[in-house]
Backbone bond lengths (Angstrom), bond angles and torsions (degrees), N, CA, C in turn:
res aa  C-N    CA-C-N  psi(-1)  N-CA   C-N-CA  omega(-1)  CA-C   N-CA-C  phi
1 D - - - 1.464 - - 1.527 110.54 -
2 I 1.351 116.49 -47.09 1.462 120.82 179.74 1.528 110.36 -65.54
3 E 1.327 116.33 -44.21 1.465 119.84 -179.74 1.527 110.80 -61.01
4 E 1.301 116.81 -38.41 1.465 120.85 179.19 1.522 110.76 -66.29
5 K 1.334 116.78 -43.16 1.466 120.32 179.90 1.524 111.07 -64.34
6 V 1.324 115.91 -40.87 1.464 119.63 179.26 1.527 110.37 -66.51
7 A 1.317 116.61 -39.01 1.470 121.00 179.36 1.518 111.85 -62.92
8 N 1.325 116.84 -26.18 1.465 121.46 -178.10 1.528 113.53 -95.47
9 L 1.331 116.82 6.30 1.467 119.42 178.20 1.521 110.28 -65.10
10 K 1.331 115.18 143.31 1.465 121.27 175.99 1.523 108.74 -98.72
11 P 1.335 117.49 159.19 1.469 120.12 177.63 1.532 110.56 -52.00
12 G 1.330 116.12 129.34 1.460 120.90 -178.55 1.512 113.62 95.81
13 D 1.341 117.51 -13.85 1.466 120.99 178.51 1.533 110.63 -78.13
14 I 1.323 115.43 152.80 1.467 121.86 177.31 1.522 108.56 -129.60
15 A 1.312 116.79 134.07 1.469 121.38 174.34 1.524 108.12 -106.41
16 L 1.311 116.51 126.65 1.466 121.71 -179.60 1.523 109.10 -114.91
17 L 1.325 116.28 119.13 1.461 120.42 177.62 1.529 109.71 -78.92
18 E 1.319 116.36 157.56 1.460 119.67 176.32 1.527 109.55 -69.23
19 N 1.323 116.38 169.71 1.460 122.19 178.16 1.528 109.57 -54.41
20 L 1.332 116.22 115.55 1.463 120.12 -174.48 1.525 112.96 -67.85
21 R 1.325 117.28 -16.60 1.466 118.79 177.76 1.532 112.69 -74.02
22 F 1.318 116.55 -5.67 1.466 118.93 170.20 1.531 110.38 -68.09
23 H 1.335 115.67 -17.03 1.465 121.25 -179.24 1.530 108.72 -105.11
24 K 1.302 116.93 124.87 1.472 120.69 -176.11 1.524 112.24 -60.91
25 E 1.325 116.59 -24.75 1.466 120.24 -179.63 1.527 112.28 -65.58
26 E 1.332 117.05 -26.72 1.461 120.90 -177.48 1.523 111.32 -60.31
27 E 1.316 117.58 -56.60 1.463 120.71 -175.90 1.525 112.57 -72.27
28 K 1.320 116.84 -16.57 1.468 120.66 176.33 1.529 111.79 -83.18
29 G 1.347 116.40 -8.98 1.464 119.88 -177.59 1.513 111.97 68.55
30 D 1.311 116.47 30.74 1.463 122.80 -173.78 1.535 112.15 -59.82
31 E 1.335 116.68 126.63 1.466 121.38 -176.11 1.523 112.48 -70.94
32 T 1.314 117.36 -38.12 1.467 120.15 179.15 1.524 110.30 -63.74
33 F 1.322 115.87 -41.36 1.466 122.08 178.53 1.529 110.25 -64.32
34 A 1.340 116.20 -45.75 1.467 120.91 179.66 1.522 111.17 -62.80
35 K 1.324 116.33 -41.10 1.470 120.21 -179.63 1.524 110.97 -65.36
36 A 1.329 116.26 -38.02 1.468 120.27 178.75 1.524 110.90 -63.23
37 I 1.330 116.50 -41.88 1.470 120.37 177.99 1.524 110.16 -65.33
38 S 1.331 116.46 -38.96 1.468 120.60 -175.98 1.524 112.63 -62.63
39 R 1.318 116.91 -24.02 1.468 119.92 -176.84 1.527 112.86 -68.88
40 I 1.327 117.92 -14.80 1.470 119.08 -177.17 1.528 112.51 -96.51
41 G 1.337 117.54 6.80 1.460 119.29 -179.59 1.510 112.71 -137.77
42 D 1.334 115.87 160.37 1.464 121.70 177.74 1.525 111.91 -98.84
43 L 1.304 116.88 -24.59 1.455 121.05 175.72 1.529 108.53 -147.26
44 Y 1.326 115.37 164.83 1.471 121.38 -174.01 1.522 109.78 -123.49
45 V 1.329 116.88 129.16 1.460 122.52 176.23 1.529 108.44 -124.55
46 N 1.319 116.35 123.51 1.466 121.24 175.52 1.520 108.00 -104.25
47 D 1.312 116.96 116.64 1.462 120.93 178.79 1.524 110.72 -121.01
48 A 1.340 116.05 22.43 1.467 121.18 -176.15 1.525 110.21 -110.62
49 F 1.329 116.60 79.14 1.466 119.51 179.25 1.522 111.19 -61.82
50 G 1.319 116.67 -34.17 1.463 120.81 -177.36 1.511 114.45 -60.91
51 T 1.345 117.35 -18.14 1.474 120.56 177.14 1.529 111.81 -117.29
52 A 1.326 116.98 12.57 1.467 120.53 -177.13 1.524 112.57 -66.50
53 H 1.338 116.99 -16.89 1.466 119.81 178.84 1.525 112.28 -89.41
54 R 1.338 116.42 1.93 1.463 121.11 179.16 1.531 110.31 -98.53
55 E 1.308 116.43 132.00 1.466 120.36 178.81 1.528 108.80 -91.09
56 H 1.335 114.92 64.37 1.457 121.60 -176.29 1.530 110.97 -98.90
57 A 1.323 115.03 167.57 1.469 120.13 -177.55 1.520 112.10 -59.86
58 S 1.335 117.26 -45.15 1.465 120.34 -173.88 1.520 113.72 -86.24
59 T 1.335 117.92 -10.91 1.462 120.24 -178.36 1.523 113.33 -110.14
60 S 1.319 116.91 -15.35 1.462 120.11 -176.80 1.530 112.48 -135.62
61 T 1.319 116.71 -60.28 1.472 121.22 -174.35 1.521 112.64 -58.85
62 I 1.318 116.97 -40.88 1.467 122.10 -171.69 1.524 113.68 -62.24
63 A 1.331 117.76 -28.33 1.468 120.45 -174.03 1.524 112.68 -59.21
64 K 1.331 117.26 -31.05 1.471 120.09 -178.15 1.530 112.57 -64.50
65 Y 1.332 116.36 -19.15 1.467 119.96 179.72 1.529 111.92 -89.39
66 F 1.342 115.78 5.81 1.469 121.29 175.65 1.524 109.35 -130.34
67 P 1.337 118.31 58.03 1.468 120.11 -178.34 1.526 111.44 -59.27
68 G 1.324 115.22 123.35 1.462 120.27 -178.77 1.509 114.19 77.77
69 E 1.321 117.45 -2.00 1.468 121.30 -178.18 1.531 111.20 -129.66
70 A 1.327 116.79 28.00 1.468 121.70 176.99 1.524 108.21 -109.46
71 Y 1.332 116.74 123.92 1.462 121.26 -170.79 1.533 112.34 -129.26
72 A 1.330 114.29 156.40 1.464 121.03 170.58 1.519 108.40 -89.59
73 G 1.324 116.46 136.39 1.458 120.84 174.84 1.521 110.11 -75.52
74 Y 1.322 116.46 173.22 1.468 120.84 -176.41 1.529 112.61 -61.13
75 L 1.331 117.05 -39.32 1.464 119.71 -179.10 1.524 110.87 -67.29
76 L 1.313 116.73 -50.23 1.461 119.92 -179.18 1.526 110.30 -59.65
77 Y 1.330 115.67 -41.47 1.466 120.37 178.49 1.531 111.18 -60.43
78 S 1.333 116.53 -46.56 1.468 119.97 -177.96 1.528 111.27 -66.53
79 E 1.335 117.14 -33.13 1.465 120.73 176.97 1.527 110.31 -62.61
80 V 1.327 115.90 -49.35 1.463 120.33 -177.23 1.525 110.80 -65.80
81 V 1.326 116.91 -42.17 1.470 120.66 178.96 1.529 110.46 -60.54
82 S 1.331 116.88 -44.03 1.465 120.96 -178.69 1.522 111.70 -66.79
83 L 1.327 116.98 -41.99 1.462 120.24 179.53 1.527 111.13 -68.14
84 R 1.334 116.40 -39.39 1.467 119.29 177.67 1.526 110.69 -66.27
85 K 1.316 115.76 -37.88 1.466 120.03 177.96 1.520 109.88 -59.55
86 M 1.320 115.55 -41.90 1.461 120.07 -178.43 1.527 111.40 -67.32
87 L 1.319 116.66 -41.71 1.459 120.25 -174.15 1.523 113.89 -85.15
88 D 1.334 117.16 -30.69 1.465 120.19 -170.40 1.524 114.72 -99.20
89 E 1.336 116.99 -30.52 1.462 118.55 -178.28 1.526 109.94 -73.30
90 K 1.305 115.77 131.18 1.458 120.40 -179.37 1.528 109.64 -84.15
91 R 1.318 115.29 104.63 1.461 120.47 176.78 1.524 108.39 -124.51
92 S 1.316 115.30 153.28 1.459 118.36 175.33 1.524 108.82 -79.95
93 Q 1.307 115.40 152.93 1.463 122.42 176.30 1.535 113.52 56.47
94 F 1.310 114.92 66.26 1.462 122.53 172.13 1.532 106.51 -89.49
95 T 1.313 115.97 118.30 1.466 121.45 -178.72 1.520 110.84 -116.42
96 A 1.317 116.47 131.12 1.465 121.92 173.96 1.518 108.66 -113.48
97 I 1.326 115.90 130.99 1.463 122.11 174.14 1.521 106.72 -109.02
98 I 1.307 116.96 113.56 1.460 121.69 -178.85 1.525 108.39 -116.53
99 G 1.328 115.32 118.95 1.456 120.53 -179.66 1.507 111.08 -126.83
100 G 1.319 115.58 -154.39 1.453 119.91 -176.07 1.512 110.35 98.67
101 S 1.298 115.61 -178.66 1.465 119.15 -170.36 1.519 115.28 -89.83
102 K 1.338 118.44 -29.29 1.460 119.17 -169.80 1.529 114.15 -129.29
103 I 1.333 115.25 134.75 1.458 120.80 172.49 1.528 110.17 -67.17
104 S 1.328 116.25 -36.07 1.465 121.22 -172.23 1.521 113.31 -56.96
105 T 1.339 117.17 -27.63 1.464 119.99 -179.73 1.528 112.06 -86.86
106 K 1.350 116.76 -7.56 1.467 119.32 -174.00 1.524 113.10 -132.96
107 I 1.331 116.28 22.16 1.470 119.72 -179.04 1.524 111.30 -57.36
108 N 1.328 116.19 -51.34 1.467 120.10 -172.72 1.518 112.95 -68.99
109 I 1.332 117.17 -36.32 1.466 118.01 178.48 1.524 110.10 -68.28
110 L 1.329 117.57 -37.39 1.465 120.28 177.28 1.525 110.20 -62.29
111 R 1.322 116.34 -44.44 1.467 120.10 179.93 1.525 111.46 -64.13
112 N 1.327 117.10 -43.06 1.464 120.42 -177.62 1.528 111.76 -69.54
113 L 1.329 116.35 -36.98 1.462 119.60 -178.56 1.524 112.35 -66.58
114 L 1.316 117.24 -24.16 1.467 119.66 178.39 1.526 111.84 -62.46
115 H 1.333 116.71 -19.72 1.469 121.17 177.28 1.531 111.49 -88.46
116 K 1.333 117.16 -5.91 1.465 120.70 -171.31 1.529 113.75 -118.97
117 V 1.340 116.68 -38.92 1.464 119.77 -166.55 1.526 112.89 -94.81
118 D 1.335 113.58 161.60 1.462 120.94 171.34 1.523 110.48 -95.37
119 N 1.341 114.82 -34.44 1.464 120.97 -177.93 1.522 109.80 -130.21
120 L 1.320 116.97 134.16 1.456 122.02 176.28 1.524 108.53 -122.94
121 I 1.331 115.19 112.37 1.463 121.91 178.36 1.522 108.29 -100.03
122 I 1.316 116.69 127.58 1.460 120.96 179.35 1.521 109.34 -119.58
123 G 1.341 115.12 124.94 1.462 120.78 179.51 1.507 110.62 -136.15
124 G 1.312 116.06 -168.77 1.458 119.97 179.82 1.516 112.00 73.67
125 G 1.332 115.86 -171.00 1.456 120.72 -177.75 1.515 113.69 -58.65
126 M 1.343 116.83 -31.68 1.460 119.60 -177.81 1.528 112.65 -65.84
127 S 1.326 116.92 -23.22 1.465 119.81 -178.25 1.525 112.10 -65.01
128 Y 1.334 116.72 -26.01 1.467 119.25 -177.01 1.527 111.86 -74.33
129 T 1.321 117.35 -26.98 1.462 119.83 172.97 1.525 109.55 -68.34
130 F 1.338 116.90 -39.36 1.465 120.78 176.54 1.525 110.88 -64.12
131 L 1.329 116.37 -45.88 1.464 119.78 -179.75 1.521 110.93 -62.28
132 N 1.324 116.42 -41.56 1.459 120.31 177.66 1.527 111.01 -61.81
133 A 1.337 115.52 -38.69 1.468 120.24 178.78 1.523 111.62 -63.74
134 M 1.336 116.35 -23.70 1.462 121.78 178.86 1.525 111.93 -91.42
135 G 1.338 116.15 3.32 1.459 119.92 178.07 1.512 114.86 88.69
136 V 1.333 117.00 12.55 1.466 121.19 -179.69 1.526 109.62 -86.82
137 N 1.325 117.15 135.74 1.462 120.98 176.34 1.529 108.95 -72.47
138 I 1.328 117.26 126.15 1.469 120.76 -177.03 1.527 112.70 -115.25
139 G 1.346 116.65 14.75 1.460 119.68 176.89 1.515 112.20 59.37
140 N 1.329 114.91 -129.75 1.470 120.66 -179.31 1.529 112.44 -98.98
141 S 1.311 117.42 19.54 1.464 121.33 -176.48 1.524 111.67 -65.94
142 L 1.332 114.06 158.05 1.462 120.99 176.87 1.521 110.39 -57.75
143 I 1.325 115.98 135.15 1.460 120.21 178.16 1.526 109.38 -148.47
144 E 1.322 115.76 143.23 1.461 122.00 172.21 1.529 107.01 -107.92
145 E 1.312 115.90 99.03 1.463 121.31 -176.04 1.529 111.86 -55.90
146 D 1.339 116.04 -40.61 1.463 119.20 -176.38 1.522 112.83 -74.06
147 M 1.344 117.02 -9.14 1.461 120.83 -179.89 1.527 112.61 -98.97
148 I 1.328 117.22 -0.89 1.466 119.87 179.96 1.532 111.58 -59.91
149 P 1.346 119.81 -43.55 1.477 118.95 176.17 1.528 112.77 -61.02
150 V 1.325 117.24 -35.74 1.466 121.29 178.21 1.526 109.81 -66.04
151 A 1.333 115.96 -43.23 1.468 120.33 178.54 1.529 110.35 -59.99
152 K 1.320 116.57 -43.43 1.466 120.50 178.85 1.530 110.86 -62.96
153 E 1.332 115.59 -39.96 1.470 120.75 178.62 1.526 110.74 -61.28
154 I 1.340 116.91 -45.12 1.465 121.19 -178.05 1.524 110.59 -67.44
155 I 1.330 116.97 -39.52 1.467 120.87 177.26 1.531 110.06 -60.50
156 K 1.335 116.31 -44.36 1.467 121.30 -179.18 1.526 111.40 -66.35
157 K 1.340 116.65 -45.06 1.465 120.48 -178.97 1.527 111.46 -65.23
158 A 1.325 116.75 -37.61 1.467 120.26 177.86 1.526 109.64 -59.87
159 H 1.316 116.21 -43.80 1.470 120.97 179.43 1.528 110.87 -63.40
160 L 1.332 116.64 -44.84 1.466 120.79 -178.04 1.526 112.13 -65.83
161 K 1.328 117.06 -32.70 1.459 121.38 -178.02 1.528 112.88 -90.77
162 G 1.319 116.93 -0.97 1.455 120.01 179.26 1.512 113.97 75.40
163 V 1.329 116.31 22.23 1.467 121.05 177.35 1.523 108.58 -88.35
164 D 1.311 116.99 128.41 1.463 120.78 177.59 1.523 109.13 -79.22
165 L 1.325 116.30 117.53 1.462 122.68 -177.87 1.520 108.92 -102.71
166 Y 1.336 115.70 126.92 1.464 120.90 -177.91 1.522 110.62 -118.51
167 L 1.330 115.71 129.64 1.460 123.73 177.09 1.523 108.67 -125.03
168 P 1.328 118.14 163.77 1.470 119.97 -179.98 1.525 112.01 -57.03
169 I 1.339 115.50 138.67 1.466 120.84 176.05 1.527 111.09 -108.96
170 D 1.317 116.84 -7.33 1.468 122.79 168.86 1.527 107.28 -154.93
171 N 1.316 116.53 163.81 1.462 120.31 -170.92 1.522 112.30 -142.39
172 I 1.319 115.04 150.34 1.458 120.83 167.68 1.524 105.98 -98.31
173 C 1.321 116.02 120.36 1.460 121.60 -172.04 1.525 111.72 -116.06
174 A 1.320 114.77 161.30 1.463 121.90 177.28 1.520 108.63 -134.99
175 D 1.343 115.68 157.24 1.466 119.29 178.12 1.525 111.70 -90.96
176 A 1.345 116.54 1.76 1.464 122.34 175.95 1.521 108.19 -162.76
177 F 1.325 116.61 154.94 1.461 120.12 177.07 1.521 107.97 -81.34
178 D 1.328 114.65 80.11 1.464 120.92 -173.14 1.521 108.52 -154.77
179 E 1.319 116.05 141.88 1.469 120.51 -179.62 1.518 111.97 -61.90
180 N 1.320 117.02 -27.95 1.465 121.27 -177.52 1.521 112.96 -101.45
181 A 1.321 117.03 16.15 1.465 121.26 -179.44 1.524 110.79 -68.18
182 N 1.315 115.71 160.31 1.461 120.67 173.15 1.525 108.79 -69.44
183 V 1.321 116.38 145.91 1.468 121.49 -174.54 1.522 110.67 -116.47
184 F 1.332 114.81 140.50 1.458 121.62 179.03 1.523 107.95 -138.92
185 V 1.321 118.07 130.35 1.461 122.45 179.83 1.522 109.02 -105.08
186 T 1.329 116.36 120.00 1.463 119.86 178.82 1.526 109.76 -78.30
187 T 1.313 116.05 158.36 1.466 120.06 176.34 1.527 110.74 -101.34
188 E 1.343 115.58 0.75 1.462 121.87 178.61 1.524 107.90 -149.44
189 N 1.331 117.59 -176.56 1.460 118.40 -178.56 1.526 113.28 -79.19
190 H 1.322 118.04 -12.18 1.469 122.64 176.75 1.535 110.15 -67.78
191 I 1.339 116.48 131.21 1.466 121.88 179.02 1.527 108.75 -116.37
192 P 1.330 118.31 124.63 1.472 120.83 -178.23 1.526 111.94 -65.40
193 D 1.318 115.64 154.41 1.458 120.90 175.18 1.523 109.67 -59.58
194 G 1.331 115.65 143.46 1.459 120.46 -179.56 1.519 113.22 92.23
195 W 1.340 116.29 -6.60 1.464 121.07 179.60 1.529 109.46 -122.27
196 M 1.318 116.11 151.93 1.468 120.77 178.20 1.525 110.53 -127.79
197 G 1.330 115.88 141.45 1.456 120.32 177.42 1.518 111.09 -69.93
198 M 1.339 115.94 130.89 1.467 121.34 -178.90 1.524 112.39 -121.78
199 D 1.338 116.00 -17.50 1.469 120.40 -178.30 1.517 108.06 -163.57
200 I 1.325 116.13 161.67 1.460 119.59 174.33 1.527 109.09 -75.87
201 G 1.329 115.96 151.07 1.455 121.22 -178.07 1.519 113.11 -87.71
202 P 1.341 117.22 178.32 1.473 121.69 -175.49 1.523 114.33 -62.41
203 K 1.331 117.76 -37.42 1.473 119.27 178.74 1.529 111.08 -68.51
204 T 1.327 115.62 -36.57 1.467 119.72 177.54 1.521 110.63 -67.73
205 I 1.327 116.37 -41.28 1.467 120.59 176.83 1.523 110.01 -56.25
206 Q 1.322 115.85 -45.75 1.465 120.48 -179.25 1.528 110.93 -62.73
207 K 1.330 116.73 -42.54 1.469 120.97 -178.31 1.522 111.23 -68.43
208 F 1.340 116.53 -49.90 1.465 120.21 -179.50 1.526 110.89 -61.06
209 S 1.317 116.60 -41.74 1.472 121.07 -178.50 1.523 110.99 -62.62
210 H 1.326 116.20 -38.84 1.469 120.13 178.80 1.529 110.57 -62.52
211 I 1.329 116.97 -44.92 1.465 120.79 179.61 1.528 110.32 -61.16
212 I 1.323 116.10 -43.43 1.472 120.68 179.32 1.525 110.78 -63.63
213 N 1.314 116.44 -40.19 1.471 120.98 -176.83 1.523 113.24 -65.98
214 I 1.329 117.72 -25.56 1.470 119.81 179.99 1.533 111.60 -99.75
215 S 1.332 116.67 9.86 1.464 121.03 -177.85 1.522 111.35 -93.79
216 S 1.332 116.11 148.42 1.465 120.49 177.47 1.527 111.59 -103.07
217 T 1.333 116.84 -19.29 1.458 122.68 176.60 1.521 108.06 -135.15
218 I 1.336 116.28 131.01 1.467 120.13 -174.71 1.521 109.84 -134.20
219 L 1.313 115.80 127.18 1.462 122.70 173.40 1.521 107.79 -116.28
220 W 1.333 116.01 132.44 1.473 119.12 178.85 1.517 110.00 -132.50
221 N 1.321 115.27 125.14 1.463 121.36 174.56 1.523 109.06 -141.93
222 G 1.321 116.13 110.44 1.455 121.08 176.26 1.520 112.94 105.87
223 P 1.341 117.87 126.03 1.466 121.43 178.76 1.522 111.54 -65.69
224 V 1.329 116.16 158.39 1.469 120.53 -178.30 1.522 112.30 -99.32
225 G 1.328 116.83 4.19 1.458 121.46 177.91 1.515 109.99 -160.65
226 V 1.323 115.42 177.57 1.467 120.56 179.70 1.527 107.69 -82.88
227 F 1.342 115.95 73.38 1.462 120.68 -171.49 1.521 112.69 -68.90
228 E 1.337 117.18 -14.43 1.468 119.70 176.87 1.525 110.94 -61.44
229 F 1.343 116.65 -27.68 1.462 122.56 172.91 1.526 106.83 -96.77
230 D 1.319 117.96 119.41 1.466 121.51 -172.28 1.525 113.68 -54.24
231 K 1.318 117.54 -38.92 1.466 119.28 -176.46 1.530 112.53 -70.70
232 F 1.340 116.59 -11.53 1.462 120.51 177.71 1.532 111.37 -116.35
233 G 1.322 115.63 25.84 1.458 120.49 -178.36 1.511 114.84 -108.70
234 K 1.329 117.49 -0.44 1.469 119.77 -175.61 1.527 112.63 -62.66
235 G 1.330 117.00 -37.56 1.458 119.83 -179.68 1.516 112.41 -66.01
236 T 1.326 115.97 -47.31 1.466 120.34 179.27 1.523 110.60 -64.56
237 Q 1.329 116.86 -39.83 1.462 120.55 176.76 1.528 110.50 -61.59
238 A 1.320 116.72 -40.96 1.467 120.52 179.39 1.525 111.46 -64.60
239 M 1.336 117.04 -35.60 1.467 119.99 176.60 1.532 109.90 -64.57
240 C 1.334 115.95 -41.47 1.472 120.35 177.02 1.522 110.83 -58.37
241 V 1.318 115.94 -46.00 1.467 121.26 -177.99 1.528 110.65 -65.79
242 A 1.332 116.54 -45.18 1.466 120.28 -178.15 1.528 111.64 -64.86
243 I 1.328 116.55 -43.92 1.473 120.17 -179.97 1.520 110.51 -65.95
244 S 1.322 117.04 -40.64 1.467 120.80 178.08 1.519 110.87 -62.27
245 G 1.329 116.33 -43.95 1.459 120.62 179.76 1.515 112.20 -64.09
246 S 1.325 116.34 -41.92 1.459 120.49 179.06 1.527 110.90 -65.77
247 T 1.338 115.99 -37.43 1.469 120.69 178.16 1.522 110.63 -64.80
248 L 1.312 116.59 -43.57 1.467 120.48 177.43 1.526 111.20 -62.07
249 G 1.333 115.77 -25.90 1.462 120.64 178.64 1.515 113.83 -85.61
250 G 1.353 117.27 1.67 1.454 120.51 175.28 1.512 116.04 115.44
251 A 1.323 118.38 -3.81 1.462 120.70 178.88 1.525 110.52 -74.54
252 F 1.333 116.08 157.21 1.463 121.33 173.21 1.517 107.60 -100.36
253 S 1.328 116.69 123.24 1.465 120.99 -178.18 1.520 110.52 -121.22
254 L 1.322 115.55 139.40 1.458 121.52 177.33 1.519 108.19 -135.68
255 I 1.330 115.97 130.74 1.458 119.86 177.26 1.523 109.39 -126.01
256 G 1.319 115.90 156.49 1.453 120.43 177.74 1.510 110.99 -160.52
257 G 1.322 115.29 162.86 1.457 120.91 -177.25 1.510 110.08 104.43
258 G 1.322 116.44 137.10 1.463 121.05 -174.19 1.511 114.71 -55.87
259 D 1.340 117.29 -45.95 1.464 120.25 -178.08 1.523 111.57 -68.64
260 T 1.320 116.40 -37.85 1.467 120.31 179.88 1.523 110.66 -65.89
261 I 1.317 116.19 -44.60 1.466 120.50 177.87 1.524 110.53 -63.04
262 A 1.333 116.25 -40.27 1.467 120.30 178.35 1.520 110.94 -62.38
263 S 1.324 116.84 -36.39 1.468 119.68 -178.07 1.526 111.94 -69.15
264 V 1.343 118.09 -42.86 1.468 118.45 179.54 1.526 110.50 -68.15
265 G 1.334 115.94 -29.19 1.460 119.66 174.65 1.512 111.13 -68.82
266 K 1.323 116.10 -43.87 1.467 121.25 -179.22 1.521 111.41 -60.21
267 Y 1.333 116.35 -39.59 1.462 119.95 -176.39 1.528 113.02 -96.74
268 G 1.329 117.31 10.84 1.459 121.88 172.65 1.511 115.28 67.99
269 M 1.325 117.37 32.21 1.463 120.77 -175.82 1.527 113.83 -110.97
270 S 1.317 118.14 3.56 1.472 121.06 -173.81 1.522 113.17 -55.54
271 S 1.321 116.92 -39.53 1.466 120.57 -174.85 1.527 112.92 -73.25
272 F 1.336 117.30 -8.32 1.464 120.41 -178.21 1.526 112.79 -102.35
273 I 1.327 117.13 5.98 1.464 121.61 178.77 1.526 108.79 -98.35
274 S 1.335 117.45 137.65 1.473 120.30 -178.13 1.513 111.82 -60.37
275 Y 1.329 116.53 -47.05 1.465 119.36 -179.67 1.523 110.24 -149.71
276 I 1.343 115.08 130.99 1.463 121.55 176.44 1.520 107.72 -109.24
277 S 1.313 116.52 113.65 1.462 121.26 -177.15 1.524 111.03 -77.42
278 T 1.326 115.36 139.13 1.466 120.45 177.42 1.525 111.21 -85.82
279 G 1.305 116.83 -5.01 1.459 120.52 -177.33 1.510 112.08 -98.32
280 G 1.307 117.16 129.79 1.455 122.01 172.50 1.517 108.16 -91.34
281 G 1.334 115.77 -81.49 1.461 120.68 177.86 1.512 112.73 -61.61
282 A 1.334 117.05 -36.38 1.467 120.59 -179.75 1.524 111.03 -64.64
283 M 1.324 116.50 -42.36 1.457 120.07 179.34 1.526 110.68 -64.75
284 L 1.334 116.57 -44.86 1.459 120.16 -179.39 1.523 111.18 -61.31
285 E 1.340 116.42 -44.45 1.466 119.19 -179.12 1.527 111.35 -66.50
286 Y 1.329 117.12 -36.73 1.466 119.94 177.29 1.531 109.64 -62.73
287 L 1.333 116.27 -44.02 1.458 120.49 -179.54 1.526 112.01 -69.84
288 E 1.330 116.05 -20.93 1.466 120.36 175.73 1.522 111.53 -76.85
289 G 1.344 116.17 -10.31 1.456 120.31 -178.94 1.514 113.92 91.33
290 I 1.335 116.81 14.39 1.463 121.56 -179.68 1.528 109.90 -84.67
291 D 1.334 116.64 138.37 1.467 120.95 172.81 1.525 108.36 -74.28
292 L 1.324 117.01 114.86 1.459 120.19 -178.81 1.526 109.69 -75.18
293 P 1.336 118.17 128.92 1.471 121.24 -177.06 1.523 113.80 -53.44
294 G 1.343 117.18 -40.01 1.461 120.13 -178.62 1.513 112.95 -65.25
295 I 1.331 116.68 -36.69 1.466 121.17 179.46 1.527 110.58 -79.36
296 K 1.318 116.22 -39.89 1.468 120.54 178.13 1.527 110.91 -59.61
297 A 1.333 116.55 -40.00 1.470 120.82 179.75 1.523 111.24 -62.91
298 L 1.330 117.21 -36.72 1.468 120.91 177.90 1.526 110.48 -69.81
299 D 1.334 116.17 -42.24 1.466 120.20 179.21 1.528 111.39 -59.03
300 E 1.321 115.83 -35.60 1.465 120.60 -176.60 1.524 113.05 -82.39
301 N 1.344 116.53 -13.42 1.464 119.26 -175.29 1.526 113.40 -129.30
């Protein structure tokens, strides 16, 4: 039925298939399914960087049925060029800002970046596991107990490789994870019992912003606070402002991840970033040094 409809298309017509994930064969990378789809086209273009890390039928398997006729679309091409520019070009003062709530989702990117960056800024919920690993009292803040050895490993490797590692030196805290919670600002990185870190404090903002301002290459993935609550968004907003200012001064900046993109949109800074990646997991895996199945399939065909 689909092949017949495609055969009857007139010049200028477009045929759009339904979401292929409705079919279990898609996520399994099924070859029979991929071959069936391939019969309705003369060439294959993948422009979905956001799924390039998935070994699915339509993003990876299908390319083999278009030998010499499998191409990257403009978006996927620009994503790879921008990421390669960030990782391969030798610039002084490469700074990565890694935030978000959990170390466990970003272990490999943290390890890989230690071979690339001059400065590693860690914020967000994951920073409290690092602080705890350093013996700092973090009160009731989010912590991944099983990631404390990993945090210690990254701290040690950063020191051995000469990477400057920056963590919060003061915090905006709350007595509950709630937008209307009581707020307390620490004067140091120590957080009293009964309080949890929700954002970086003013001294940390000043320190992180300075590092960003003297950087020539900037990577940002993950907010440094619970910016969804306005009273805990000052740190993330300050990162947006600092990165935008550094970019206007000639630095190359790249950001990725749903929350990070949402934050620059919220604070009206999107147009001041060099490149905004559409890939969350795909971007992280690329930066980890993993060959993405969707890109590898194009290279081979």
